[in-house]
N, C-alpha and C positions, 0 to 999 in steps of 0.2 A: 634143634640147636645145631648150628654148623660147627665143623671141626675148629675153625678159628675162634669161635665163641667159646667153645669148651676149653681150648688152650688158654684163652685169655682169662676165663674164670679160674682156671687152675693156677695161673700165675698170680692173679689178684689174691686168691686164697693163700698161696704160699707167702706172699709179702704181708698181707694184712689180716690173715685169719685169726691171729691172736687177739685182734681188737673186737672180734664178734662175741656175742653172748654164747654161753655154753650150748643152748638150744640151737642157735644159728649154726654153730660149728658142727654139731651133730647132724643137722639136716643137710648141710653142704657136703659133709663127708659121705653120708649115706647115698646121696643123690649123685654126686660127681665121682667119688672114688669107688664106692661099692656098687654103683650103677643100679640102685634100687629105684623102682617106680614111685610116683607120688602115693599111690594106693598102698604099696608095701610099707613105705615110711609112715603113713597115716596109721596103719594097723599096728606098727611097732610102738608108736607113741600114744595110741588110743585117741587120736583126734581125726578130724575130717580131712579128706583129700584137699579141700579148699584151704584148710588151716596150714597144711604142709606147703601148698603152693604159695600162700601169703608169706610164710616164714622164709621160704627159699627166695622169693622175690625181694623181700626186705633185706635179707643178707646180701644178695647180689647187688642191690642198690647201695647198701652201705659200703661194700668193697669198691664200687665205682666212685662213690663220693670220696673215699680215702685216696684213691688214685688221682682224682681231680685236684685234690689239695696238695698231695705229696709228690706225685709223679714218679714213684720209685720203679714201677714196671716199665714205663716209657724210658727212663734213664737206663735201666738194665738192658732193654732191647737195643737202644742206641749204642751202648758200650759193647754189647755182644757183636753187633754188626761191625763196629769199628775194629774190634779185635780180629774178626774174621778177615776183614779187608787188609789189615796190617800183616796178618799171617800169610795171606795170599801173595802180597807184594814181597815179603821176605823170601818166600819160596821162589818167586821169579828172579829175584836178585841173586839168590844162592846158586841157581842154575847158571846164571851168567858169570858168576864169580869163579866157578870151578873149585879148585883145591887151594885157594889162596887164604891168607890170614883173614881177609875180609869175609870169606864164607864162614869161617869159624866164629867171627864176631856176630854174624847174622844168626848162626845157630844158637849162640848164647842168648841173643835177644828172643829167639823163639822159645827157649826154655823158660825165660821170665814170663812170657805170655802164657805158656802152658800152666804156670803156677796160678795165674789169674783165673784161668778157666776151671781149675780143679775145685 
């Protein structure tokens, strides 16, 4: 699994994990957060490695399905990108404005944006 895939699964789990069954949540947490192998998870639950693989695949498929329907992760990514772009432009404008009242106004806008990112 590539880093981008791992990051995506993590975000999907953060947004939609509460919608999974308890078993799916446990498998996802052990595999993605605790970094246990399929064999280690199988041993923990007393099931086959294939059973763990199937549970993990089903959970990941469910998360993808929720994202297709609701689009929260995509919206979050777009919002984060927009905030970064706005912050960058404010920085550029602040440098051009120097020590004017306009620079103070830009700084206040940046503080509002920082609250969104917290």
